[in-house]
LUMVEXGU-506413 format. One record per residue (C-alpha): x, y, z. Coordinates in steps of 0.25 Angstrom, whole numbers, plus 5000, padded with zeros to 4 digits. Layout:
BEGIN
XYZ/...
END
This chain:
BEGIN
500050005000/500650144996/501050225008/500350365010/501150475008/501050605015/500150695007/500950835003/500450975000/500350944985/499350834986/498450904995/498551024985/498150914974/497050894982/496551034984/496951074969/495950964964/494950994975/495051154971/494851124956/493651044957/493051144966/493451264958/492851194946/491551154952/491151264960/491651374950/491551314935/490451224937/489651284948/489551154956/489551124971/490851084976/490350954982/490850854969/492150944969/492450924984/492150774982/493050764970/494250844979/493850734990/494450624978/495550704975/495950724990/495750564990/496550534978/497750624981/497750564994/497750414990/498650444979/499650494991/499450344997/498250385008/497350275010/495850285005/495450235020/496050345026/495450455016/494150395018/494450405033/494650555031/493250575024/492450515033/493050575045/492950715039/491550685036/491250635050/491850765056/490550845047/489450765051/488950845063/489050955053/488250885043/487050855053/487151015057/486951045041/485850935040/485151005052/485451135046/484751115034/483551065040/483651185049/483551285037/482551215031/481651215045/482051365047/481551405033/480251325034/480051385048/480251535045/481451545052/482351585041/481151665035/481151745048/482551775048/482551825034/481251905036/481651975049/482952015044/482652095032/481552155041/482452225049/483552265039/483952415039/484252485027/485352575035/485952445039/485652355028/487052285025/487152245039/485752205039/485952135025/487152045034/486352025046/485151965038/485951885028/486751825039/485551785047/484951715036/486351645032/486351585045/485251495039/485151485026/486651515023/487551605016/487151575001/485651575005/485651705012/486451785002/485751724990/484351754995/484251855006/485651925000/484851944987/483852014994/484752105002/485552134989/484152184983/484052274996/485452324996/485252364980/484052454985/484752524995/486052564987/486952464995/488052414985/487952264981/489152214986/489152264999/487752205001/488152074996/489352085006/488452085017/487551985012/488751895011/489351935024/487951895031/487751775024/489151715028/488851745042/488051615041/488951545035/489951565047/489051565059/487851485055/487651345060/486851315048/487751345038/488551235031/489951315030/489751335045/489451175046/490651135037/491651225045/491151165057/491351025051/492751055045/493251105059/492651005067/491751075077/490251095078/489551205069/489051285082/490451285088/490951335075/489951445075/490151495089/491651495086/491551565074/490551665079/491451775086/492251795072/491051795064/490351875072/491451985072/491451975056/489951985056/489952115064/491152165057/490252145044/489052215050/489952335053/490452345040/489152325033/488652425044/489652525040/489652505024/487952515025/488052675031/488252715016/486952645012/485952695022/484952755013/483952635009/482652625018/481952515024/480852525012/482052485003/482252355011/480752335013/480652344997/481752244994/481452145006/479852155004/479652034995/480651955002/480051975017/478451955012/478951825006/479651785018/478451835027/477351765017/477851635018/478251625032/477651675046/478751745053/479051775068/480351805075/480151685082/480651615070/482051655074/481951555086/482651455079/483751545075/483851585090/483851435095/484951395085/485851505089/485651485104/486051345102/487351395095/487551485107/487351375117/488251285109/487151175107/487551065097/487251105083/486350985079/485451015090/485351175089/485151155074/484151055078/483451145088/483451255077/482751155068/481651115078/481151255083/481151325069/480251195066/479351225077/479151365072/479051325058/477751245063/477151345071/477551475062/477551415048/476651305050/477651215045/477351065046/478350955050/478350915034/478651055030/479951075041/480450925037/480250955023/481151085025/482051015032/482350915021/482150985009/482251135014/481351245013/480851304999/480451444999/479051474993/478851624996/478751654981/479951764982/481151694977/482251754984/481551714997/481251574993/482751554988/483051595002/482151515010/482351385001/483551315010/483751215021/483351075021/484250935021/484350925005/485051075005/486151045015/486550915008/487550974997/488251055010/488250925018/488850855006/489850955003/490250955019/490550795018/491350815005/492150935011/492450855023/492750725015/493850805009/494450875020/494550735027/495250675015/496250785015/496550775029/496550635031/497450605019/498450735024/498150825013/497650915023/498850915031/499750935019/498851055015/498851125028/500551095033/501151205024/500051315030/500351255043/501851285043/501451425042/500351445053/500751445067/499551515074/498151505074/498151635067/498851575055/498051455055/496751535054/497351615043/497651485036/496351435037/495651555033/496651585021/496551425017/495051445016/494951575009/495851504998/494851394998/493751484996/494551534984/495151414977/493951304981/492851394980/491951334990/491751375005/491651225009/492951195003/493351325011/492951275025/493351125023/494651115016/495351225026/494651185037/495151035036/496551085032/496851165045/495951105056/497051005058/498051105060/496951185070/497051055079/498451025078/498551165084/497451145094/496651265088/495151255090/494451215077/493551315077/494551425075/494651345061/493151355060/493351515062/494451505051/493651425042/492451525043/493351645040/493951595028/493151495021/491651525022/491851675025/492651695012/491951605003/490851704998/492051804994/492651724985/492051754970/492251604965/491851534978/490651474979/489951564990/490651684982/490051664969/488751614976/488651764982/489051834971/487951764963/486851784972/487151924976/487551974963/488852024969/490351994964/490951924975/492252014974/491152134976/490452094989/491752014995/492252145001/490852185006/490852045013/491352085027/490951965034/491551875024/492951965025/493051985039/492751825044/494051775039/494851895044/494151895058/494451745058/495951755058/495851875068/495051795077/496051675077/497251775078/496551825091/496351685096/497851645094/498351775101/497351745113/497851615113/499351655113/499151735124/498451635132/499651545130/500551655134/499651675147/499751545149/501151515149/501351645158/500351575169/501051445167/
END
């Protein structure tokens, strides 16, 4: 039997080159989802490993063990898909949209646009909120005379708050699976950094909006009237419908296990749906499986509310499984170590390690243009080094959120950047300079880890003096 040789950097680069070419062609040239290219990447990684004498049993073990680490996240995503369908059927999501638009003020339109988009994105995701509610906000901004790139930046900033902080987000769950912590724990640990970025972005939009304060409440009402009337005619609305969201936030703060917290959100919304919308058990079960299908007659509202259900989540779950397979092969075969070794020779601190993760994630968004890849690949590359240096893996989650998730919408040929430019009608490079939340996240992630590193050194010095 041929003896396994140690895999070199060139071997790992061959795998990444094949993987990158397949992703690039499929996503940009042929307008495909990255599922099959990532599966072909698994084949390329396995072929390189086998060529170097790695046993198939070891490769298979790497795939299985890696997928096993993501099973909790997969269960959570299944529950999330049910929650989304039930929350729309019960009127929870429509109530969030309705009351959010009702309180919007012309004098602070840009901050309001970010706030309401961020609230909706916590449930329906960044693409869903930007591609539907974002369009309505773009129309309002045009009537108010606010430049389209500035408004698009505010919308995208709000949309990506959900991708960062929502336990219902598939990218947030993928990050938790990659770093090996529960999604609620990841969200809690990330919240201070993302919260600071949120406040900075709101301040930036408030200051930018001071130049465009000539609009009136009538202008907003005129542009949102059809949107709001479509929602109010299809659902019985009340502030009571915010209770499931409040309950879910309470569970996060009280460190209730994610599966139990999301289940509580589903059950509470189901009760409200039966009481306030007259939804029977069959309707709620259908929304859980197939998702809610909007029938308001307003095409934009219907697109926004047609979401949720187990069926809609299956593509995301399968993509997570394939991404974990790819990482497992690279890790078990030694290709991951070959990739990280040259970087680790230059990194000697938490600050440097964070910078390496952020820069690698951004480079992944540029060269392998998909957000899932930018989370999964750098996450698996560097998490072993975090363990070796006894650094909390949740800090890796902060670096991935800042480098991979936040910057994906800023790259014109990335799946996220091309989607946002297409639905909002603003070129990526035009709105990128105004996406304050997305721009500040990688910077704040590195600053936060630099502060943590400095605090750790001070504690060590004090401990040495005490000793």
